[in-house]
N, C-alpha and C positions, 0 to 999 in steps of 0.2 A: 527516625522521626521524633522519638521521645527525647533523644539527646539534643536534636536541633530545637525542639520546642522549649526545652529547659534553657538553652543558650539564648533563644529569642526572648524568653521571659526576663532573663537578666538584662539583656540589651534594652528591651522596652522599658524596664523599670528605671534605667539610668536617667532618663529625662525627668522623671518625677523626683529622683534624688537630687538632680541639679537644681530644680526649682525649689526643693525643700531647703537646700543649703543656702539659698539667697536670704532666707530669714536671718540666720546668724551673721551672714556677711554684712547686711545692712544694719541690723540692730546692735551687734556687738563690735563690729569693726568700724563701719562708717559713722554710726550715731554714737555708740558707746565708747569708741576709740580705745578698745582693748588691744594693746600691741601684741600680746601673745596669741590672741585669737586669729590674727591674720595668717599665721603659719599653719595652724591645724585646719582652719577653714579652707585655705588655699590647697593644702596637701590633700584634704578630703575631696575637693573638687577635681584635682588632678588625678587622683586614684579612680574617681568615677569615670573620667574620660578614658583612662587606660583600660579599665574594665570593659567599657563600651566598645573600644577598638578590638580587643581580643575576642570578645563574644561575637562581634560582627564578622570577623574573618572565619572563625570556627563554624558559626551557623551557616554562612553562605557556602562554605565548602561542603558541609553535610547536605544542604538542600540542593546544591548543584548535582551532587552524586545521586540523590534520590530522584530528582526530576528527570535527569538524563537516563537513569536506570529504568524508570517507568516508561519513558518515550521509546527507548530501545526495545524493551520487552513488548510494548504494544505494537511496534512495527513488525517485530518477528512473529508475534501471534497472528496479526492481521494477514501477513503474507502466507503463513502456514495454513490459516483457515481458508483463504481465497483459493489456494491450490487444491483444496478438497472439493471445491464446488464444480458443478456440471458445466458442460460446454455451453448450454443455454445461457448461463450467467454471463459468460464472456461474449456472447453475441449481443446481449443487452447492455453490457458495460464495457466501453472501450478501454484500452490499456492506459491512456492518459488519465482517465477518471480514476482508475484504480491506483495509479501512481500518486495522484493527489490525495487519495484517502490514506494511503500508507505513509506518505511523506508529509504533505501539507497539513492534513488534519492532526496528525500526531504531534508535529512540531508546534502547531498552534496550541494544542492542549498542554504541551510541555512548557511553552513560554508562559501561558496563563497560570499553569500550576505553580511555577516558581514565583510569579508575581503575587498570586493569591496567598500562598503560604507565607512568603516573606513579609509582604505588606500587611496582609490581613492579620496575621498572628502578631508580628512586632507592633504594628500600629494600634491594634486593638488593646494589647497589653499596655502600651504607652498611654493610650487614652484613658484606660481604667485607672492606672496608677496616678496619672496627672489629675484626673477628677477626684481621686481619693485625697490627694494633697489639697485640692481646692475645697472639697467638702470639709476636710479637717480644719481648714482655716476659717471658712465661713459658709455654711449651707445656703444661706440666703443669697449671698453673692453668686453662688454656683447656679441657683435657680434663675437668677437674673441673666446670667450668661447664656442660658439655654432657652430664653424666652421666644426666640424665633424658630426653634427646631421644628415645630409642626408644619411649617411652610414646606419642608422637604418631602413630606410623605407622598403626596399625590404625584408630583413630578417624577420622583424616583421610580414609582410603579410604571408610569407611562413610558419612561425612557427605557426601562428594561424590556418591555414588550416590543418597542420599536426596534431597538438594537438587535434583539434576538431574530426578528423577522429579516432585517437587512443583512445581518451576518450570514444567515442561512442562505439567502440569495447569493451572497458573495462567494460562499464556499462552492455553490453550484457553478458560478462563473469561473472560479479557479479551476474546477474540473474541466470545464469547456476549454479554458486556456491551455491546460496540460494536454488535452486531447488534440487540439489544433497543432500544437508544437510537435507532438509525437507524429502526427500525420504528415506535417511538412518535412520533418527530418527524414522520414522513411520514404517519402515520395518526391524527394528533391530532384531526381533525374526527370521524372515526368513533368514536374513544375517547370523546369528549365526548358525542356523540349517543347512544351506547349506555351511557353512565354507567359506563364501564369503568376509570375512573381508579384506583380502589382495587385492582382486579385487576392492572393493569399495574404499579402500585407494588409489590404483593406479589411479582410475578414478578421485577422488577428487584432487590428486596431479597434474594431468594433467591440470585441470581447474585453480588451484591456481598458477601453473607454468606459464600459459599464462597470468594471471593477473600480475604476478611479472615482466615478460619480457616487457609487454606493459607499466607498470608504470615506469620502468627504462628508456625506450625510451622517454616517455613523460617528465620525470625529466631532462634527458640530453638535449632534444630539448628545454625545457622550460628555461633552463639556458643560452641559446644562446644569447637572446636579452639583459638580464642583463650583460652578459660578454662583449658584444659589447658596452654597455653603459659605462662600465668601461674604455674601450679603447677611446671612444669618449670624456669622461670626462678628461682622461689623456691628450688627444690632446688639449682640451680647457685650462687646467691648464698651459701647456707649452706655449701656445699662449698668455695667459694673463700675465704670468710671464715675457715673452720676451718683451711684449708691455708695460705693466704697470711698470715693474721693472726699465726699462730705464727712464721712465718719473719721477719716484720717485727719482732716482739717479740724474737726471737733476734738480730736485727741482721744477718741474712744478706741481706735485701732492704731497700731504702730505702722511706720513706713515699711518695716520689714515684712509685716503681714501682707500689706498691699502689694509690694514688689514680688513677694513669693507667689501670691495668688495670680497676679497679672502675668508673671513669667510662666506659670503653669498653664494659664489660658493661652498665652502666645505660643508656647511649645505644643499645645494640643491642636493648634490651627492646622499645621501641615498633616499630621495623622488623620484628622477629620477630613481634610480635603482629599487625601489619597483614598481613604476608605469610601468616601462618597462616589469616587470614580470607579470603584471596583465592580459596581453593578454591571456596567457595560463590559468590563473585562471578563466577568463571569459568563455573560451571554455569549461572548466570542467562543469561550471554551465549550459551553453547552451546545452551541450549534455544531461544532466539530465533533463533539462526543456523540451527538445524535447520528451523524453520518457514519461514524465508526461502528456504533451499535447496530445500525442498519445492515452493515456487512456481516458483523459477527453473529447477528440473529438469523441471517440467511443460512438455511441448512441444505446440504446436498440431498437431492432426490435420489441419486444413485448411491446406494449404501452397500457396504461390503457384506458378502455372505459369510457364513460361519465355517466353511470347509477350507482348511489350509493345505490339505494334501492335493498335489497335482493329479489330474486324471491319468489312468494307465494308458489310455489311447489318446491320439490327437485328431481323430476324425471329427469333422465339423459338420453340423447339420442346421440348416435354416428350415423351420417348419411353419408355414403360413404366417410369415412375419409382416406386420403392417407398421408404418411409421409416417407421421405427418409433422411438418413444421408450420406453425401458424395456420392450421387447417388446410395446408397445401400438401397433398399426398406425395410422398417420396417413394415408399415401398408399399406395394399393394398385393399382399399374399405371396411373398417371396418364398420359394421352395427350391433348395438344392442341397447336395451333399458333397463335401470335399473329403475324399477318402484319405485315411492316414497314410503318410509316406508318399503321396502322389501330388502332382502339380495340377491345380485347377485354375484356369484363366477365366476372368470375367471380362466380357467385351460388350460393347453397345454404344449408342450415341451418348453425347453429353446430357446429363440430367437423368440418366437411366437409374441412378442409385448405386453405382459401383463403389464409390468412395464411402458411402453410407454403410456398406457392409463392413468395412474396416472399423468404423466408429462403433458399430453395434458389437462386433466381436470383442473389442477391447473395453467395452462399456463406457465409452465417452458419452454415449447416449443409450437409453433403453427403449425398446420398441413399445408401441402402443398396445399391441397384442401379438401373440405368436410365441414360438419357443425356439431358442438357440442353444445348442448343446456343444460341448467340447468333450470328446471321449465319452459321449452319451450322458454327460453330467450337465444339467442346466447351468449356464454360466452365472446366473444370479445367485446360485448356491455357493459359488467359490469366493474365497477372500480376494479382494481386488488386487492385492499385491501378488498373490499366487497366480491369478488369472493373467495379469499383464507380464509376469515372468515367462509365460509360455510363448510370447511373441517377440520376434525381431522385425522391425518395420523400417522400410526405406521408402520415403515418399518422393514425389516429383521434385520438391525443394527441401533439401535437408536443413533442419534447424540447427544452426551453429551459433555458439555464444562467443562473446568478446573475451575469449580466454586462449590459451595455447592450443595448438593442434593436438598435442598429447592429451590435454584435459577433455577436448571435444570427443576424441576417439574413446577414451577411457570412461566416458559417460555410460557406455554400454555395460561395462564391468569395471567399476572403480578399483577393485582389488587385483586386477590381472597383472601378471608378471611381464617383464620386458620381452621374453621369448614369445608369449602369446600375442603381445601387442605387435611385434615385428611380423609374425605370421599373418595377422589380419591385414596389416599394411601391405604386405607383399601380395596377398590374395586380391585386394581391392586396387592394387597398382598405385597406392599412395606413395610408396617409396620412390616412384619414378620422378616425382616433383619435390617431395619433402627433403630428400638428401641434398638437393641443389640449393635449398634455402640457407641463408647465413646462420640462422639459429636452429635450423633443422626442425625437429618436433616441438621445440620450445618457441617457435615463431608464433606471433599472435594471429588469430583468425580474423580479427577486426570485428566491428559491430555487424552482427548478422552474417558473419563470414565474408565481409566486403573486401578483405585483403586477398581473397582467392577468386579464381575464375569459377564459372558455373560448373564446369566439369570437375574441377578440383573439390568444390564443396560437395558434389555428389559422391565422389570417391571417399571423402572423409566419412560421410553418412553411411556408405556401404561398409567401410572398415569397422565402424561402430556396430553395425548389425552383425557382421561376421564375428566380431569379438564377443558379442552378447551370446551367440551360440544357443539360441532358444530353439525349442522343438518345432515351432511353427514360424514360417516366413510369410510376411505380408509385404508384397512388392507393388508399389503404385508407380508403374513405368519408371523403374529405378535407374534405367540407363538413358533416360530421355535427354539429359544435359551433356552427354559425352560425345566426343567425336567418334568417327567410324572405327578407328583403330582401337581406341580405349573401350568403346562399346563392346566390341567383339571379345576383348580380353576380360572385361568385367562380367560380361554375360556368361563366359565360360566359368569364371569364379563362382558366380551365383548358381549356376547349374550344378557345379560340384558341391556347393554348400547345401543345395536343396535335396541332394540325394539322401534318402532315408528320412526326410522331413516332410511334414505337411506344408505345402506351399500354395498360397493364393496370390495370383498375379492379376493386377488391373492392367489391361493392355490397350494402348491406343494405336501403336504400330503393330499390326497383326502379324507381321513377319517374325516378331520375337516370340510368339507363342505357338508356332506350328507343332512343336514337339510336346506340348502339354498333354497330360493324360486325359484331361477333360476340359472342354471349352463350354462355358455357360454364357449364353447370349441373353442380355437383359434389355428390355424396353419398358419404359414407364413403370419401373419398380417391380417388374415381375419377370420370370424366366419364360422366354419364348422358344428357346432351343437349347439343347445340350448334347455333347458328344465329342468325338475326336475331330481333328481338322479334316481328315479324309471323309468321315461320315457326314459332317455338316456340309462340306462342299458337294458331296453326292446328292444331298437333299435339295440343293438349289434354293434354300430359304433365306432367312434374314442374314445369317452369317455369310453365305455366298454373295449376297448383295453388298455387304460391308466390304468384303475382300475386293470385289469388282470395283466398287467406288474408290477405295483407297489406292489400289494399283493403277486405276485409270487416272487419278489425280497425280500420282507419282510420275506417270508418263507425260 
């Protein structure tokens, strides 16, 4: 920045030097007819233009590097910070809105930053130097040139407030646009099947229409101050012409004095015009910076504990755990124990709170009250990284990224060798379809795994969990997307993997958890029954009714 500022100082000063050189050009060459002067005056003016060109290139290169570096760092820091925030934050802020914060707002700041630094610094220096030339020639003429300047004060203040408000609205509209696009792209199949293309287009058109209207208003209001600057400059020109022209005609001032002053004033016109328009430009940056700071100032409520050593045991205990979302109770005094090295299945109707158990264990959310322990250590005392290293998770829908299959599997353990990778693939039966692909493991998974079938995506997720080889397995109906043959094979692989590990299974198909060491039946966020399959069937309670209902439906 120091180097760029020095170069812009030189560049901005060249306009003043050009106007200063017009005095000897007129007085010694055109009026005085000194033949020798034409060469040194012309050479000096040429040198000034060359100096201006060199400093222009150098300063723009430095400033581009600075502004892009700031934007890149800001985007990285924003994403890193957002990933530390709680699940609640992502419920309130859709992905499109966050994409717009990370991308749109930082790019807006980047563009304004470059404009402000280049224009403000260069033009301010040019203006100061040009007025220094003008004052040196005649202070009275300079005051006459500025006679209309007070007219700009009140309109400039009004324009800044108006533009700030409208730009803030437009950044919110831009977030809505990004959110709508994100939802359309990810819901395109549902849109087509429900013939909702026209409705989605109408909704999108409303959003971009609001953006267009606001931008037109901002552009119109932003041109007000530069337009008034033109009027003020015109008034100054007339005043100088009336005052200075009469003095030249009277012979008290030379033509060179007047031409040098007049040129300095003319060259100052464009810097003044650009600087007067920067008020609106700055408000654009300020609105985006406000939105960026809102995210950066949001602090995670789930903070890491101080214990980095993993517990010696993997027994899991929920002790009178309560949790509500927006005053809607999800868990109401949940109590159960998952013994170390055993498989515990959670069953119950939808909305019973089964998936919430996984979110609480991994501290995606924290309970309102109650105690959760891993190896008899409260999970809140553990470092978040240490805690999450204890779990391998396979959900109903495996989250795949638009990267290669290899990268998606290695997400479980990035440093794993090829042998470990192959073992995980064999265990999850990924090799059955990967080896047939043209690029094999280096085949792209597509956006959200769209290049794969549902069963293939699930097996990639299972391979990732197997490779992770954590001491606790969390399975949320991990085989739900597989065909019958693959389900049997993968179920066997998961059963082998779960040996000696603490495993918690969320089961929707009750046939998959008959051999669980313990089955916990949940209803309305609390445990109503627990025991083995045989014990619960013998009681004829809630579990027996679920089994009867499911098998009755299957028939």
